[in-house]
C-alpha positions in Angstrom: 27.1 68.9 -63.7 25.7 69.1 -67.1 22.2 71.3 -67.9 20.2 70.1 -70.6 17.2 71.6 -72.6 15.1 68.5 -74.2 12.9 69.4 -77.3 11.2 67.2 -79.7 8.6 67.7 -82.3 9.3 71.2 -83.7 7.6 70.6 -87.1 9.4 73.7 -89.0 8.5 76.1 -86.1 11.3 77.2 -83.6 10.0 79.7 -81.1 12.1 82.0 -80.1 11.5 81.6 -76.4 13.5 78.4 -76.6 17.1 80.8 -77.6 15.8 82.2 -73.7 15.1 79.3 -71.8 17.5 77.1 -72.8 20.4 80.1 -72.5 21.8 78.4 -69.2 21.8 75.4 -70.6 25.1 73.7 -72.2 23.6 71.2 -74.4 19.8 70.8 -76.6 18.6 67.4 -77.0 16.1 67.2 -79.7 14.2 63.9 -80.0 13.1 63.7 -83.2 10.6 65.7 -86.3 12.9 68.7 -86.3 10.5 69.2 -89.3 12.9 71.6 -91.1 16.6 71.5 -91.7 17.0 75.3 -90.6 15.9 74.1 -86.8 18.3 71.6 -86.5 21.0 74.5 -88.4 19.9 77.4 -85.6 20.4 74.8 -82.3 23.8 73.7 -83.7 24.4 77.4 -83.9 23.2 78.1 -80.0 24.4 75.3 -78.2 25.6 71.2 -79.1 23.5 69.6 -80.3 22.3 65.9 -79.9 19.5 64.9 -81.9 17.3 61.5 -83.6 15.0 62.5 -86.3 11.1 61.2 -86.8 8.7 59.8 -88.9 8.4 63.2 -90.7 12.1 64.7 -90.8 13.1 64.1 -94.5 17.1 63.0 -95.9 18.6 65.8 -94.9 17.8 65.3 -91.7 18.5 61.9 -91.6 21.5 62.3 -92.8 23.1 64.0 -89.9 21.2 62.0 -87.1 20.5 58.8 -86.1 17.0 57.1 -85.7 18.1 55.7 -82.4 20.5 56.9 -80.4 22.9 55.8 -77.0 25.5 57.7 -75.3 26.6 58.0 -71.8 26.2 61.6 -69.7 28.7 62.0 -66.9 27.6 58.9 -64.9 24.1 58.9 -66.4 23.2 55.8 -69.9 21.1 57.2 -72.1 18.8 56.5 -74.6 16.9 58.7 -77.0 14.5 57.6 -80.3 11.5 59.2 -81.6 8.9 56.4 -81.1 8.7 54.9 -78.3 5.9 54.5 -76.4 5.8 55.0 -72.4 6.0 53.0 -69.5 4.5 50.1 -69.0 3.1 50.4 -72.9 6.9 50.9 -74.8 6.4 49.2 -78.6 8.0 46.0 -78.6 11.3 47.1 -80.2 12.6 49.6 -77.8 11.5 47.0 -74.2 13.5 45.3 -75.5 16.1 47.4 -76.8 15.9 49.0 -73.0 16.5 45.6 -71.5 19.2 44.4 -73.7 21.0 48.4 -73.1 19.7 48.7 -69.7 19.7 52.9 -69.8 18.6 54.9 -66.7 16.9 57.7 -69.1 14.8 57.1 -72.3 13.6 59.7 -74.3 11.4 60.3 -77.0 8.8 62.4 -78.6 5.8 62.0 -80.8 3.2 61.7 -79.6 3.0 65.3 -78.7 2.0 64.1 -74.8 4.5 65.4 -72.2 5.2 62.4 -69.4 8.0 61.9 -67.0 7.4 58.7 -65.6 10.2 56.6 -63.7 9.6 52.9 -64.5 10.4 51.1 -61.5 10.2 47.7 -63.5 13.2 48.4 -65.9 14.8 51.1 -63.5 14.7 53.7 -66.0 13.2 57.2 -66.3 11.4 58.2 -69.5 11.2 61.4 -70.7 8.9 63.1 -73.4 9.3 66.7 -73.5 5.6 66.8 -75.8 5.9 68.9 -78.5 7.2 72.6 -79.1 5.8 73.6 -82.8 2.6 74.3 -84.0 1.2 71.2 -85.8 -0.1 68.5 -84.3 -3.4 68.4 -81.9 -1.1 69.1 -78.2 -2.5 72.6 -77.0 0.6 73.7 -75.3 3.6 73.9 -76.5 6.4 72.2 -73.9 9.5 71.5 -73.4 12.0 70.2 -70.5 15.2 71.7 -68.5 16.9 69.0 -66.7 20.4 68.6 -64.8 22.6 65.2 -65.1 24.9 65.5 -62.1 27.2 62.5 -61.6 24.6 60.0 -61.9 21.8 61.9 -61.0 19.1 63.2 -63.0 17.9 66.7 -61.4 16.7 69.8 -61.2 13.5 68.7 -63.9 11.5 71.5 -65.6 8.7 71.7 -67.8 8.5 74.8 -69.4 5.5 75.7 -71.4 5.9 78.5 -74.5 2.0 79.1 -74.6 -0.9 78.2 -76.9 0.1 75.8 -80.2 -1.1 78.6 -82.8 
C-alpha cells in the first residue's frame, strides 16, 4: 500500500500544515502551478515527488516536470495533467488520451475546484484536489490524501487548510 498526498495550484505559497498532513504519506503528487521552484524543492526534500507543470510555471519548473505524466502505482494506471476538465467535460485532447490509455485514475488541477468524481463511462476516477495556494478565486485551501492498495484506490480524505487569505 502506498499513501499519497495530492496537491495542486500552490501558486508560490506552501502552507506549513501540508507537512503535518502528509507526514504519513509515502509520496506527494503535485498537479501543477507550483508558482515557484522553491515549492518543488521543499516538497522533494520532504517526500518523493511526482508532478506536472502548470500554465503559470516557468522554464525552471518545466525543465524538471512534464506537461503530462503516465505511470503505474501498485496495480493502478494513473494519468496526470494540469489542465484536463472533469467528467464528462474533459478537454478534447485529454478525453482522447484517457480513452486511448485507459487509466483508472485521472488527476488534474487548474480550476481550483475540488472534485472527486467516478466516470462510469470511461471507468476512471477523477480527482482535482482544488487549490492549496492563496491566489485564485477559491475560498478555502484544499488538498487530498488517499491510498493505493494493489488495484484499489481507497481511504480518500479531503483536507481543508483554512481560508485562502
